[in-house]
N, C-alpha and C positions, 0 to 999 in steps of 0.2 A: 505492500500498500504505500510505502514511501519513496518507492519508483515513480507509483498513482500519481501521486503528489507532485512532484518533478518534472510531470509528462506535461502538464500544464505550463508551464513558467517556459520551459524549453521549446516546446510546440509551438508556444505563440509569436516566440521571435524569427521564427523561420517562416511561419503559416504566415504571416502581414506580408512578408516581401510578394509574396504573389498578387495580394491585394492594392499594392500602391496604385499602379494606371488603373483601376475603377474607382479607386477613393479622389484622384487629380481628377476624373470627367465630372464637368458641373450637372452632366444629367443624372448620370446613375449615381456618383458619389457627393462629395463634398467641394470640387472643385480646388481641391489644394495646388496649390505652386510645388514644386522643386523644391525650395527650401522647406517649406510646410511638412510635407510629403519626411523629407528627412529628418527633420525634428521630431516625428510622430516616432522614428525610429530610438532617435539618439534623447528622446528626453528619459523614456524609459533606460538608455543605456547608461546613462549622467547620475542617476537618483538609484538604480540597481548597482554601479560599481561603487559608488560614495558610503551607499550603508550598508553594505554586506558585511565588512568588519565589525563596526559597531553593530548590526541582530546579533553577530556568531557572540559579540563578548554579551549583550545583555541576556540573549537564552540561556550562555550556560549558567548564570544567576538567577535569572526568575525561571528558568525552566523551559526544556525545549518543547516538549511539546506543545504547553501554552504560547510559546512562540510560532510554532508551527502551525496552529489551527487562528491565529491571528494573522496569519500572512494569507491563510488561504482564505479567511472573511475577506480582508482588504484587496487581493487580486481575484475573488470572485466578484464585488461589488464595483471595482473599478473596468473588467472585461463588461461587465452591464453598461456603466454608462460611457465605455469606448463606443459598445456599438448602435447604440441611438445616440451619438457626440452629433451636435446639429452644424459646426462648422470646425476646421480646422481648430481653431484654439483647444474648442471643447476636445478634442481629440487629445491633442498634444497635453494638456492638461489630465485627462483620464491615462494616458499610458504613463503620465509621471509619476501616478499612485498605482499603477499597476508595478512600476519598477519597486515601489515601497513594500507593497505584497513580495513580489518575487525575492527581494532582499532576505525576509524575514524567511522565507520557506528554503532556501536555498541550500545555507549552511546550516539547519536545523535538521533534513532531512539525513546528511551525513553525519552530523554531530548523534542520531538518534540510533545508526546503525555501529557508530564504534564503542557505542554504549553498550547495544543490547545484546551484539553477537561476540562469543568470546574470540579470544586472541586467532583458535584452531580454523575459525569460520569467518573472520573477519575479512581478509581478504576476499574470498569469493563473493560474500555479503557488497563490497565494494564494485568487486568484479560488475554483478549485477546491476548495481549501480548505474556505471559509466554507461557499461552496454542501454539502459533505458535513456542515457542522456544522449549517443549517438543514435539511436532510433528515433527518438524526439527529430532529432537535428533533420534526418533522413527523412522522413515520412510526412516533414510540415509542408514542404513545395505541392507534392501531392496532393496532400486535405487541403488544401487552402486553393489547387487550382479547382475541386471536385464542390467543392461552396462555392467557390464563384460563378462555376460555372452555370448552376444549379436552385444561387438562392442569391439575397443581395450580399453588400461588403461586409456587414456588419456583421453574418456570421463567420466570419472566419474571430471575433470575440467572443461573440453568444457559444460556442465549441466548449470553452472552458467552464461554463459554468456547471454544467454535468460532471465533468473532473472533480470539480469545485466538489461537488456537495457528495459525491460518492466518497472522494479523497478524506473528506470532514469525518465520517460514517465510518470509516474506516479505522481512519487515526483514534475518534473516541472510545472506540469498544476495543481494540487489541494493543494501540502503541502505549508503553509506560512512562511515566516522567519519569525525568532523569535530569541533573543541575549539579553544578559544583559545589558538593556538603559544605566546603571551606573559604567561601568564597572573600576574596581579599576586599579592601574599603571600596568603594566607587572611584576611578580616575577619568573626571570630566574633562582635563585637561587632554589626557588623550586622545579621547575619544571626539572631543570636536576638533583636535591636530590630523585627528586620521580623516574625519567627512571633511574638512576645506583641501586637506592634502588631496585626498581622491578625487573629487567635485574638479577639481583645477585642472588637476594632471589629466584627465579624462576629457573633460572638456578642451582642452589645447588641444588632444589627440582627434579627437574629433573634428575642431577646426579645421585642424590639418586635409582631413580625407573632405571635408566640403570646399578648400578653398584649393585642394592640388598641390600644395605646398608647405614647407616647413618652414619658407625664409618672410615668415610673414609676423608683424606686432601680437595679431588675433593669434597666433597660435603659440609664437615665445614665449609671450609674456605669459598666460595662464600654466603654458605647462614647466617655465621655469619657479613660478609662484608655488606651483604644486611640489615640484620636488626639492623645493627649499623647506615648506612646512613638513613635505614625509621627514628630511633631514632632520627638522627639529623633533618631530614627535621621535624619532629613534634616538634621540638626546636625549628628548626628557624623558623617555620611559627609561633608558637607563641608569636613571639618576634617581628618580623614587622608588619606597619600596611597597608599591601597590599596582602595580602596573596595568595598564587592559592587556598590554602584549609582552611578554616578556621577549626583549629582542634577541637575548644571549642564546634562543632556541637556532638563531644562525650558528654557531660554532656547534654542531653536531652536522657534519657533512650531510649523512643522509637525509636530514630536512633543507640543508639548505641547496642540495642538488635536484632533489624532486620538486621544490618550488620554482628552481630556473628551467628546470625541464618543462614543465610546466607551460610556463609564460613561453619560451622556445617554441616548442610544440604549434602554441597556438596563436602566436606570432605567423611564424612560415604558413600554418594550416588556414588560417582566416584572409591573410595577407593574397594568398594563392586562391582562394575558393570564391574570391570576391570576382574575378576574372570569369566563372565557370555561367553565373547567370547569361551574361551578353554571348557568351562564344555559344553556349547550347540553343538560344533562343533566336540569335540575331545573325550570327554568321552559321550556322549550323541549320537556323531555321524551323526548330522543333518548337511547339509551343508551350504554355507556359504549364498547362496538366503532364504533355510528354517530357518535357526539362525533370518534373517533378518524377514522373517513372523511374527514369533512368538512372534515379539514385535510390532505387530500391537495393542495388547489390550493395552497396556501401552500410546500408539498413540490414541487409542479412548477416552480412559479416560482424557487425558490431553485436546481433544475436546471440551468433554461433562461437565468436571468438572472446568476447569480453567474461562470459564465466570458466572458460578455459583457461583465463588469463595466471590465474592465482597457481594453477596446477604447473604453469611453463615455468613462474617464478620460484614456486619451491623445487622444484627439478634443479634449473638452468641457474637461480639467482635473479636476485631483483635486474642487477648490473648488467649482465649478458644479457638477459630478456628486452631491458627498457635500451639497450645499444642498439641490439639489432635490429628491432623496431623501430627506432628511431632513423636507421640508414637505411630499411625498406621504406620509411614514409619519406623520405628524401629521395628515394629512387624515382617513387610514384612523384612527386611531383616536379622531379625533373624531366620526366616522363610529358606532361605535358608541352616542353620545349619541341620534341618532337612532332607534335599534331598539328593539322592543317584542316584545311578547307574538306577535306577527305578522306579524312579521318576514320574507319568505321566503326560502327553502332557497338561491337561485339568489342573492337580495343579498347573503347571508352568504358564500358562494362568490368571487362576484367580488372582496369586500374581501381576504378572506385572499386572494386570489391578487393581489391589486396589496400588501396589507401584503407578502406576501414577497417579492415585485420589489423594492420600495422596500429591504427589508434586503438582499437580496441583494447591490446594488448601493452600499449604505452601506459595509457589513464591509470587505469588499477595498481599497478605496482607504485607510480607515483604516488598515488593519494593514499595508498597504505602505509607505505614510507613517512607521508607527511603524517597522518593520523597518529600512527606509532611512534614516532618521535617525540611528541609531547603526553603530557598526563592524559588520561581519560578526561577527568572531569573538564579541561581545555579542548575538548571534541569540538564545541562550536568554535571557538576561536583558530580551531585547526582546518577545519571545512572552510570559514570565513575568507582562510588567508589562500588557502586554495584557489577557490572561488576568484577572488578579489586578483588575485595573480594570473589568471586566466580569462578573465574577462578584459584587464588592462591590456596584454597582453595580443589579446585576439583585436581590441579597439588599434593599438598601436601599429599590429600588420597591414589592417585595412589601410588605413593611414600612409602608412610609409609608401608599402608596397602595391596600392592604390597612387601614391603621386609618381612611385616610378613608372609605372602602368599609360598611366596619362603623360607624363614627359617623353617616353618616347613614344608615345601615339601622335603625338603633337608634331614632332620633329617628323615622324614617317608621312605625316599624311596633310602637312603642309603644301609640298609640289603640287597635291591637286587640288589645291584652293586656290591659285593665284592669280582664274581667270574671276572673282568672285568678289561682289562689292566688300567692302569692309568689314560692314557690322555683320553682313553672312558669313563669311570667311573668320569671323571671330567667333560666332556660336559655331560652326560647321567645324571649328579646331580645338574645343573644347573637348571633346569625348567622342566615341562613336556613336551614340545614341542622336549627340549635337548632330552627326556628319547625316546621318540615318533623316533627321526630322527635317534638315534643309534640301536634302535631295527629293525627299516627297513634297518640300511645296512646292520645287521647280518644276516638280512635273518629270518629264520626259528630257528635259534639260537637266537634270539631276542624276538619271539613270546612269551616269558617268561615274559618278562619286562613289558609288556604290560597292564596286569591287575594291577601289583602290582603299576606301575603310575599313574592307573586311581583311584586306591583305596590312592595314598598317596596324588593324587589332592584335592579328596574328603577331606580329612583330612583338609587340608590348607585351602580349600572353608569354611569349618563349624567355623574355628579356625579367620577367617577373617570376615564372618558372624558376630559372634556374637563380636568382637570387633567393629565394625560397628553398629551395634543395640548400643551397650553399649555405643557410641558416640550420635548417636541418641537421646537417649533417656537423656542425660544428656543436649544436648539440648533443650528437649523440659519440663527440671526442669526449666533450667537459663531463657525460656520463660515465664514458668508459673509465676517465680519469678520478672522479671525487665520487663517484655511489659507491656504497659499500657494496663487497659483492656476498654469494653466499652462504657464508660460514661467518660474515662479520657481525658482530654482538653491537648494538644498539648503544651510545651513550647513554648512561642515565641523564634525566631530566629533571634539574631540581628538586632530586633525592625522590623525587615520585615513585611508585610501583605504577607501572602502565598497565599492568593488567589484571587491576584490581576490581571488584565489583562494582558494578556501577549503583548509586544512590539511587534507589527507586521510591515516590516520596506518593 
């Protein structure tokens, strides 16, 4: 039921992308502008990333089941408000409240797993949890396509309500309450610093993705502020006797390497898959529903390999398992550099399956290493740290690798746009969708732009894919160097017994 609870949060993020075109339509949707559509996505991301750590800390203190139930209620009500939003601003605000609910749900699910399951079963449970995340990511597009084809745009939010209601019923009757039995004093200073730092950093990353550059004061200003505040957070937490998060946990190589691995994986993976939507739908010509269906092998691999990841880790050790998986993931990312307009569907399906399998094997050992490096009563903090790094890493990947894709595309398409008026040349040179839009507005005259646009995008995709693969391989080297091997014994943390029974209230 914890995986079911998580399904709504992860599914909603992927399902919304399919509905954006309809929401932008003045007749069928809300007539949202491109900027409003971006903030319908980013308002969720901003709040979600900013509050994950704080809600993990609060859940450890007040009760993880209570935090999970609160998050489900908020998420359900905000989904209802999103479905019936009357204008883009209402949708943006409702999505922000969905982010509040999601930030309460995500760390609580993993923290409860870490406290309910004994050590010998915990890795398998986390594998199933990670498989649920991957499944939701993969089935989101096809679910969204089916809903948009048969219902109105608000149905992509209403689908959350039955999931929320069933989850709440199961949680109420099955999930035991757990919390830190000896919570330290509140650390409002640390909590405030973490929120301000994460929100500022995430906002800067988002603006970088929107503007397609990092060389802007709108990007550098909040990003530098966020990093400075997070540095102050670390300095402050090291000097008080009741920190919200004990930063000395990073002295444990298993914890530090696993956190870094998650960040690098999602940086590379999200930055690379950012171009897949455009490649599948514009370059290869698939519909949104067909493009979603093509991701089924990714989902199948997640379902097959995530539950098996613990067995692989037990047999070969976390270091070897994670290193090989990251090398395979890097290989699948690099394979996109070999794809073009004539790549067979079978090849795509094989790559998606292998990529899903690699991700399924990478995430559970990394997540287990993080959770087992901390005292079990701090499971909410560990879960929040894992998810925060994943969220920020993914956003950073989209922003930086997306900028690389955009810069390459602009350079490659420029010669084909020389005959256009300056205003149209600027619009067409910004992105593949911009070029396609200009080409369609010009009618037969614009038809000559379509082929150069696709070729320019493919060139940008190749460069981005190689950069993503290099990042994944660098992560593999770091894991091989610093992640403890099969027979390593975890360093004790703060003198706590990690395997003691959870406090059930």
